[in-house]
Backbone bond lengths (Angstrom), bond angles and torsions (degrees), N, CA, C in turn:
res aa  C-N    CA-C-N  psi(-1)  N-CA   C-N-CA  omega(-1)  CA-C   N-CA-C  phi
1 X - - - 1.444 - - 1.529 107.72 -
2 X 1.315 116.59 132.00 1.459 121.84 178.33 1.511 108.38 -89.18
3 X 1.328 117.61 131.72 1.461 122.26 179.40 1.508 107.83 -105.36
4 X 1.298 117.98 136.31 1.458 122.19 177.70 1.506 109.95 -95.85
5 X 1.296 114.95 150.35 1.451 121.38 176.03 1.514 107.17 -84.57
6 X 1.339 117.60 128.44 1.462 118.69 -176.63 1.517 111.61 -64.19
7 X 1.291 114.37 146.02 1.456 120.02 174.78 1.516 106.91 -145.25
8 X 1.277 115.37 148.73 1.441 118.97 -177.80 1.512 107.49 -135.01
9 X 1.285 121.24 122.78 1.442 127.24 12.45 1.521 116.03 -93.61
10 X 1.361 123.64 -15.51 1.467 118.38 -173.57 1.525 113.08 -65.85
11 X 1.304 115.92 150.01 1.459 122.44 173.37 1.524 108.16 -92.73
12 X 1.324 117.12 160.17 1.461 118.79 176.84 1.520 110.04 -66.90
13 X 1.339 116.45 156.10 1.466 118.30 179.09 1.521 110.60 -64.75
14 X 1.322 115.57 150.09 1.460 120.14 177.27 1.522 108.75 -66.93
15 X 1.320 117.52 143.40 1.454 119.49 179.01 1.526 110.54 -64.76
16 X 1.307 115.12 147.83 1.456 120.39 176.83 1.515 108.51 -107.33
17 X 1.320 116.07 170.24 1.465 120.82 -179.07 1.520 109.58 -53.73
18 X 1.308 116.43 131.78 1.464 121.10 178.66 1.512 113.48 93.52
19 X 1.340 118.62 -15.13 1.472 121.52 177.41 1.522 109.71 -77.97
20 X 1.321 114.96 150.41 1.455 118.43 166.37 1.521 106.52 -67.63
21 X 1.293 117.63 153.49 1.453 120.62 179.71 1.524 108.97 -72.83
22 X 1.317 116.04 127.62 1.463 120.84 178.05 1.523 108.85 -76.90
23 X 1.302 116.12 133.42 1.458 121.33 178.72 1.517 107.50 -121.63
24 X 1.315 116.12 126.18 1.458 119.27 178.65 1.521 109.75 -75.80
25 X 1.304 116.16 156.71 1.455 120.24 175.24 1.530 109.25 -61.02
26 X 1.312 117.03 -36.39 1.467 122.17 176.61 1.530 110.31 -52.34
27 X 1.321 117.03 -49.45 1.462 121.11 179.80 1.526 111.29 -69.87
28 X 1.310 115.92 -41.35 1.460 120.94 -175.96 1.523 112.73 -60.49
29 X 1.333 117.00 -39.82 1.468 119.44 -175.53 1.524 113.48 -87.25
30 X 1.331 118.05 -9.56 1.463 119.19 177.90 1.505 115.50 121.01
31 X 1.331 117.55 8.15 1.452 121.53 172.44 1.514 115.89 72.99
32 X 1.320 114.01 -151.23 1.461 123.67 -172.81 1.526 113.16 -52.20
33 X 1.313 117.15 -43.39 1.472 120.35 -175.86 1.520 111.59 -60.00
34 X 1.314 117.52 -38.74 1.471 121.07 -178.73 1.526 110.30 -69.49
35 X 1.316 117.26 -43.73 1.466 119.40 179.15 1.528 111.20 -68.61
36 X 1.311 116.81 -32.80 1.472 120.34 176.11 1.533 109.65 -63.65
37 X 1.339 117.40 -44.80 1.469 120.84 178.90 1.518 111.42 -64.89
38 X 1.326 117.24 -43.03 1.466 121.23 179.96 1.521 110.84 -57.81
39 X 1.308 116.54 -51.93 1.465 120.95 -174.78 1.532 111.07 -71.20
40 X 1.323 117.50 -38.15 1.471 119.85 177.53 1.523 110.36 -62.43
41 X 1.319 116.80 -43.27 1.470 120.82 178.69 1.523 110.35 -63.61
42 X 1.322 117.11 -42.79 1.468 121.00 178.26 1.528 110.16 -57.85
43 X 1.320 117.42 -49.83 1.464 121.10 -175.31 1.519 113.95 -76.29
44 X 1.319 118.13 -10.68 1.462 120.38 -174.85 1.530 113.40 -57.98
45 X 1.311 119.03 -26.95 1.455 120.32 -179.65 1.509 114.81 -124.44
46 X 1.327 117.35 10.05 1.469 120.38 -175.90 1.522 112.15 -62.31
47 X 1.312 118.44 -45.55 1.469 120.81 -175.77 1.523 111.66 -58.90
48 X 1.322 117.65 -36.10 1.462 121.45 -178.48 1.526 112.96 -86.59
49 X 1.311 117.27 -8.75 1.465 120.48 -178.71 1.525 109.39 -71.11
50 X 1.343 118.46 126.70 1.467 120.53 -176.10 1.531 114.07 -65.86
51 X 1.317 117.70 -24.50 1.466 120.36 179.14 1.525 110.73 -93.46
52 X 1.319 117.60 -45.62 1.465 121.02 -175.38 1.520 113.59 -81.21
53 X 1.317 117.77 -37.10 1.458 121.20 -176.72 1.520 113.63 -48.83
54 X 1.337 118.73 -48.82 1.463 119.83 -179.07 1.533 114.69 -65.30
55 X 1.332 117.52 -17.86 1.469 119.84 179.46 1.531 112.67 -78.43
56 X 1.309 116.71 -14.45 1.458 121.15 -177.32 1.521 108.70 -107.04
57 X 1.331 117.36 101.20 1.458 120.65 -174.99 1.529 114.02 -70.45
58 X 1.306 116.70 -14.61 1.460 119.31 -177.55 1.523 110.02 -82.60
59 X 1.311 116.34 130.96 1.462 118.56 176.49 1.526 110.11 -69.78
60 X 1.323 116.65 -30.96 1.455 122.33 174.38 1.520 106.75 -101.76
61 X 1.320 116.59 112.66 1.461 120.24 -176.57 1.526 113.02 -78.96
62 X 1.323 117.49 0.94 1.460 121.39 -179.49 1.517 114.32 -52.35
63 X 1.340 119.49 -47.87 1.465 119.19 179.69 1.534 112.91 -63.05
64 X 1.330 117.64 -38.82 1.468 120.05 178.09 1.523 110.05 -65.93
65 X 1.316 116.00 -40.52 1.463 120.59 178.37 1.526 110.60 -61.04
66 X 1.309 116.20 -45.05 1.464 120.06 -179.98 1.522 111.37 -63.36
67 X 1.330 117.30 -43.03 1.468 120.18 -179.83 1.524 111.39 -61.06
68 X 1.336 117.33 -45.89 1.461 119.95 179.62 1.524 110.52 -63.38
69 X 1.324 116.64 -44.51 1.472 119.88 179.90 1.520 110.80 -60.32
70 X 1.325 117.45 -49.07 1.459 120.39 -179.64 1.523 111.69 -61.61
71 X 1.334 116.65 -39.58 1.456 119.71 178.57 1.526 110.70 -62.81
72 X 1.339 117.32 -50.62 1.465 120.27 -177.87 1.523 111.46 -63.55
73 X 1.309 117.94 -40.31 1.463 121.39 177.41 1.524 109.69 -58.06
74 X 1.323 117.14 -48.46 1.464 120.66 -179.36 1.516 111.34 -65.71
75 X 1.308 116.92 -45.97 1.461 121.02 -176.87 1.524 111.42 -57.64
76 X 1.325 116.37 -38.96 1.461 120.46 -174.88 1.522 113.30 -94.06
77 X 1.336 118.28 12.98 1.452 120.38 169.38 1.514 116.55 108.95
78 X 1.320 117.39 6.95 1.460 120.37 178.40 1.518 111.80 -88.46
79 X 1.309 116.84 -165.32 1.463 121.28 -179.58 1.535 112.12 -56.06
80 X 1.317 115.20 149.27 1.470 122.02 -175.64 1.534 112.18 -91.48
81 X 1.284 116.39 34.35 1.464 121.79 -177.59 1.518 111.53 -60.32
82 X 1.316 118.28 -38.41 1.461 120.67 -179.35 1.532 110.10 -55.11
83 X 1.319 117.18 -53.26 1.471 120.35 -177.98 1.519 111.54 -65.64
84 X 1.319 117.69 -35.12 1.456 120.56 178.19 1.526 110.51 -61.89
85 X 1.330 116.44 -42.14 1.468 120.80 -177.08 1.525 113.36 -84.25
86 X 1.322 117.53 -34.41 1.469 120.04 -169.09 1.520 114.87 -123.36
87 X 1.311 118.57 -6.55 1.456 120.84 -177.23 1.518 110.78 82.23
88 X 1.316 115.50 -160.44 1.466 120.83 -179.30 1.532 109.70 -61.35
89 X 1.330 117.73 141.89 1.465 119.90 -176.48 1.538 115.44 -58.73
90 X 1.318 119.11 -40.81 1.475 122.12 179.01 1.537 111.16 40.73
91 X 1.323 116.59 56.90 1.462 120.64 -173.24 1.519 113.66 -56.23
92 X 1.320 117.36 -47.13 1.471 118.80 -178.58 1.528 110.72 -63.50
93 X 1.304 117.71 -43.21 1.465 120.76 -179.74 1.527 110.94 -64.36
94 X 1.313 117.95 -41.80 1.466 121.02 -178.70 1.525 112.22 -68.43
95 X 1.327 117.24 -26.28 1.464 120.49 -179.61 1.532 112.75 -95.25
96 X 1.311 117.74 -7.52 1.464 121.50 -177.34 1.531 114.00 -56.24
97 X 1.324 120.81 -36.21 1.472 119.92 -179.23 1.532 114.14 -67.87
98 X 1.323 117.40 -12.32 1.461 121.40 -176.11 1.518 110.22 -107.15
99 X 1.329 116.32 142.30 1.467 121.51 178.73 1.526 108.14 -79.47
100 X 1.324 115.19 93.63 1.464 120.66 179.33 1.527 107.04 -93.67
101 X 1.313 114.84 99.71 1.466 122.48 -178.00 1.531 109.89 -92.77
102 X 1.331 117.53 167.51 1.466 118.68 172.93 1.531 112.08 -57.54
103 X 1.328 117.79 -35.70 1.467 119.98 177.97 1.527 110.74 -65.71
104 X 1.334 117.84 -39.96 1.461 121.32 177.57 1.522 110.40 -65.52
105 X 1.327 116.14 -42.56 1.472 120.27 176.79 1.520 110.16 -57.72
106 X 1.332 116.27 -47.40 1.463 120.32 -177.31 1.528 111.63 -65.27
107 X 1.324 117.50 -38.36 1.461 121.04 177.54 1.527 110.22 -66.71
108 X 1.321 116.46 -41.51 1.465 121.26 178.38 1.528 109.79 -61.75
109 X 1.325 115.49 -46.18 1.467 119.45 -179.41 1.530 111.84 -65.63
110 X 1.317 117.79 -39.01 1.468 120.20 179.44 1.525 110.39 -63.13
111 X 1.321 116.84 -44.46 1.458 120.82 178.97 1.533 110.33 -66.14
112 X 1.327 116.90 -40.49 1.464 120.27 -179.80 1.530 110.77 -68.93
113 X 1.338 117.42 -37.34 1.463 119.45 178.41 1.530 110.00 -62.48
114 X 1.311 117.05 -41.71 1.462 120.82 177.27 1.517 111.58 -61.48
115 X 1.327 117.09 -42.62 1.462 121.49 179.59 1.530 110.44 -65.76
116 X 1.317 116.48 -41.47 1.465 120.96 179.40 1.525 110.69 -66.20
117 X 1.317 117.19 -40.93 1.465 120.77 178.88 1.527 111.30 -60.09
118 X 1.325 116.88 -36.55 1.466 120.26 -179.35 1.525 113.20 -67.28
119 X 1.332 117.12 -20.10 1.459 119.69 178.62 1.522 111.77 -72.38
120 X 1.336 116.92 -30.06 1.465 120.05 -179.43 1.514 113.36 65.11
121 X 1.330 117.50 40.59 1.462 121.33 -179.63 1.525 111.13 -70.54
122 X 1.306 115.46 162.71 1.460 121.15 172.03 1.529 108.06 -63.05
123 X 1.333 117.42 154.45 1.467 119.73 -174.65 1.525 115.94 -56.38
124 X 1.333 118.62 -42.73 1.468 119.52 -176.04 1.527 112.83 -65.49
125 X 1.336 118.90 -52.15 1.476 117.03 178.27 1.526 112.47 -64.62
126 X 1.331 117.42 -33.48 1.464 120.07 176.43 1.528 110.03 -60.66
127 X 1.325 116.22 -45.98 1.469 120.79 179.79 1.522 111.03 -63.33
128 X 1.338 117.31 -43.01 1.468 120.05 179.82 1.528 111.39 -61.55
129 X 1.315 116.02 -47.15 1.464 119.82 177.89 1.522 110.99 -60.93
130 X 1.325 116.31 -48.39 1.462 120.77 -177.08 1.524 111.56 -62.55
131 X 1.326 117.04 -44.80 1.472 119.44 179.54 1.521 111.06 -58.86
132 X 1.331 116.68 -41.39 1.457 119.55 178.09 1.528 111.13 -65.01
133 X 1.325 116.72 -47.02 1.460 120.48 -178.13 1.522 111.65 -60.60
134 X 1.322 117.08 -40.52 1.465 120.87 177.93 1.527 110.48 -63.87
135 X 1.320 116.80 -47.86 1.471 119.86 -180.00 1.524 111.26 -61.87
136 X 1.330 116.71 -43.45 1.463 120.22 179.93 1.520 110.72 -63.36
137 X 1.321 117.06 -44.88 1.471 120.38 -178.97 1.524 110.57 -62.09
138 X 1.307 117.81 -42.10 1.470 120.64 178.64 1.529 110.87 -64.56
139 X 1.320 116.82 -36.55 1.465 119.40 -177.30 1.522 112.94 -70.86
140 X 1.326 117.43 -19.41 1.462 120.87 -176.75 1.512 114.44 -91.16
141 X 1.330 117.77 -7.32 1.468 119.97 177.94 1.530 107.40 -62.58
142 X 1.320 115.88 127.23 1.465 120.17 -177.70 1.530 113.41 -131.31
143 X 1.321 116.40 -0.98 1.473 121.74 176.15 1.520 106.82 -134.95
144 X 1.309 115.90 123.96 1.459 119.43 -179.66 1.527 108.98 -105.87
145 X 1.325 114.99 121.92 1.468 122.05 -173.23 1.517 111.68 -66.43
């Protein structure tokens, strides 16, 4: 099976005759339901988190949860609803108004690692997801303590 490298917003090219069928990580891990569980688990304690809570100005974290879920679904090969509703992800620009410190990054990653562990994915897709999440979290740090 040929695995494609995720890209956002473009989708991988359609397979041609003679190609192995390309399978997105989204499909491989179980689709929407898996990403819904991942993001719901992540957000389950964000409001009470002393480092992360203040970064989320919404008293109802539902909209933030939905945005992250839609983004991850699209990034990993699912429906392109995120771009339809919000346009290009522009992650750094969208996070610029918030003080994303190394401590906030580390708290975000710790909570996300716990949520990812609860999914019990196979090692390869778990590693792919985790490597992306770590790189993305590091790229969003915009205030150095």
